[in-house]
N, C-alpha and C positions, 0 to 999 in steps of 0.2 A: 714426449710428445713435446711438437713446436708449439713457438709462441700459436701461429698459424691453423694450428689445427684445435689448441685449447677456442680459442676465439667461434672454431666451426661447428663446436658440440654447443660453445652455449649461445651456439645460433645467430654469433654478431660481425661483421664483412667489415673490411675499412671504407671509409670512403675514399672519394682520387684525394690527394691534396690538395689544399682550395688555391685557389691563386692568391698574392700580399691584396692585400684593398690599401694599398700606399707606394711606397716609397721602398719598400724593404724586400727582405729574401723569407722562408719558409723556415732557414734552414742555416748555421756557417759552422765551418767544421774548420777545428785548426786540434791540426793532429787524433789524437787520443777521441776528444771532446766534439762536441757538436752540442749550439746555443738553438735552438727550437724555438722561433718567435711566437709572442703569443695568438691565439687563436679562440675562439669564439665556436655556442654551438648553434652550427646550421643545422637545418634542419633534414628534408631526404628536398624539399622539393627548393633549397638552397636558400631560403629566408631561415630568419635569425633568431632563437626564443630571446623573448627580452622579460621586462617590466624589474622589480623589484622586491629583495625579495626580504619577506617580513611585514611586506604588502599582499598586492598581486599573486606573488609566486608563491607556494611554499615550501619550506627545506627539502622536502621529501620529493620536489618533480625538480628543487634547482641541482637535486643529488641528481637525477634523474638526467640536468643536460650537463653539467659535471661528468657524467659518467661518458655525452656527446662528440663534449671535446678529448677527452681520452680515447676514442676513437681514430679524432683526425691527428692526437697530435701524438700515435703508434700509425698513423702510414705516415705521416711526417715521417719521424724514425725508422721506418724503415727504406723511406730511400734515404735518408740520409748516410746510413749504414750499408747500402748498396743492393737495396733490396730482401737483404738475411734480418729478419728479426732477434735472431736469434745471438746475435752477436751487439744490442741493442740491453744498457744496463743504465735507468736513467739511475740518478746521483742526488739533486737540487729540482725543487719546485715550484713555481710561486702560483697559489692561484687565486684569484679575486671577485668579491660579489657583491655585485652591487645590490647593496642591500641601504632601507628602512634605522635613520641611525640610534635607536631601538636595539634593531636587533647583534644578538650578539653569539651566534651558533657557526659562524663561518667554518668552521674545518668539521663538522658534520658532515657539510653543503656538496666541500670540496673532497672527502672520502671518495664522493661517486667517482670523481678522478682515480686517489690511493688502490683504490677497494680491484678495478679494472686493473693496477699493476700489478695488482700482485695479482689478480687472478691470472692473470695473460705471460705473465713475466719468470713467475713463481718470486730467487729470491732477489731479482737483476727488478722487478719490478719496487721493490720497497727506496728509499727514496728519503734524501733531509724535507724538511717543505715546509714551508708559507704560507700560511691562511687569513686573507685582512679582507675585511670592509671598504668600498669606494661605498664616494658620496651617488659616481655615475661611471659606466663604462661607453665603450664606441656604442651608437646605435641602438644603446637603451641592452645591453644585450645583462641576461643574468649573470655570469660569468664568464672570466677569460682568466688562460693556464696560461704559460710559460716554458720552460722546463731545461735543463740542462743532463748528457749524456755523455755517457762513455758509449764508444764502439771498440769489440771487443774484432777482432781480425782473425 
């Protein structure tokens, strides 16, 4: 089953690749490796999910936000791979959580992203990962994720 078929089976669709909010590109490719810029949880109306995890935002809600970022990252990865998600393999992920100082469950939040990658891409979705807390993130977003992928020809 193709990654797109798996997404459809889960009732999910990939959003358009978001336009950069600054002076950068959504992805940059060097041979078979592509570096995907960090993205935050953009809602269907274009606004971002905001707040502090461990404060106004629960782990469960932030998990869903990380999953939302996962869909955006998959859309970007598909674009970098010339429109074919089956060519994509995730290598390294950095997940950042906008959290209160006493919050310590960052990995559970970023699992929203990681669980989606494995569900859609199988073993090619498994990746090395860091999940860290931040005192703040751009525009007050709850999570941000960046990734390094390999594109198989």
